[in-house]
C-alpha positions, 0 to 999 in steps of 0.5 A: 273216758279218762279215770284221773286219781289225785294222789294228794286228795286220794280221790278219782275223777272222770274226763270225757276227751275224744282221744286215740291215745293219751301220753306223757310227751317231751317237747323237741325244741325250736328256735325261731330259725327252726320254725320253717321246719314244722311247716308253720310260719309266724301267722299259722302257728298252732301255739303262741311263741312263749308257749312251753311246746317250742322249749326243748325237753319240756314234759307235756300231756300229749295225745293223738286225735285222727293221727294228729299229735296235739298238747293239752296245754290250752285253757282249762276245759268247762267243769261241773260238779255234782253233789250227793242228794240231801236227806230230808231234815225231818222225814216227810217234809220238804226243804227249801233252799234259798242260797247256794255258795260254790266251794271254788278256790280264789281264781288265778289272776282275777282276784275272786270270782267276780266276772266269772258266770259260775252257776248252780243247778239244784235238781229235786225229786219228791219221791225216791222212785222219781228221776232228778229234775232241774228245778232252779238255777242261780249265778254267782254274784260278787259276794260269792253266793248264788241266789236261788229258790228251790224246794223239794223232798230230795235235793242235789247240786250241780256246780258249773264252771265255764271253759277258760276259768282258772281255778284249782280246787272245786269241792261242791257247795254250801246250801242255805236251807231250811224245813218247810212248814206245814199249811 
């Protein structure tokens, strides 16, 4: 597990990676003629020809896994953020959620979140002693909202962004909630 600190937002994050060692690496630099020295040919190259790996002196994040050097320069990994648990608006009453809007910045190169299957899972529990249980899931529509229906006394949300999605910031979610009436 990696503990990551963002100096701008002054917040910590966790990342789970199966690496023996993680370090700042400098690339060696190759020409097309020098690629033979790597042991690869054009069909078996582990990186595309326009990758920063082949440029000399580029700073990359590198790591060893099973005695093999690799660079962390591929697509984004899947990401998920879980919110804090909400406290009931009126003690003893249930809260009903019918919509959620994940706070994910505009996705680079796609003009928005349309077509990217970002999902929001709602977890709830009736008593503080109960474990949270997933009670609803919604997929983000082209309008940026994830329609869902969930009710419980204590609620939390988990936003899931799939592998390879380009985004810069994932902060949480806005929930459309109201207090449920008594029957």
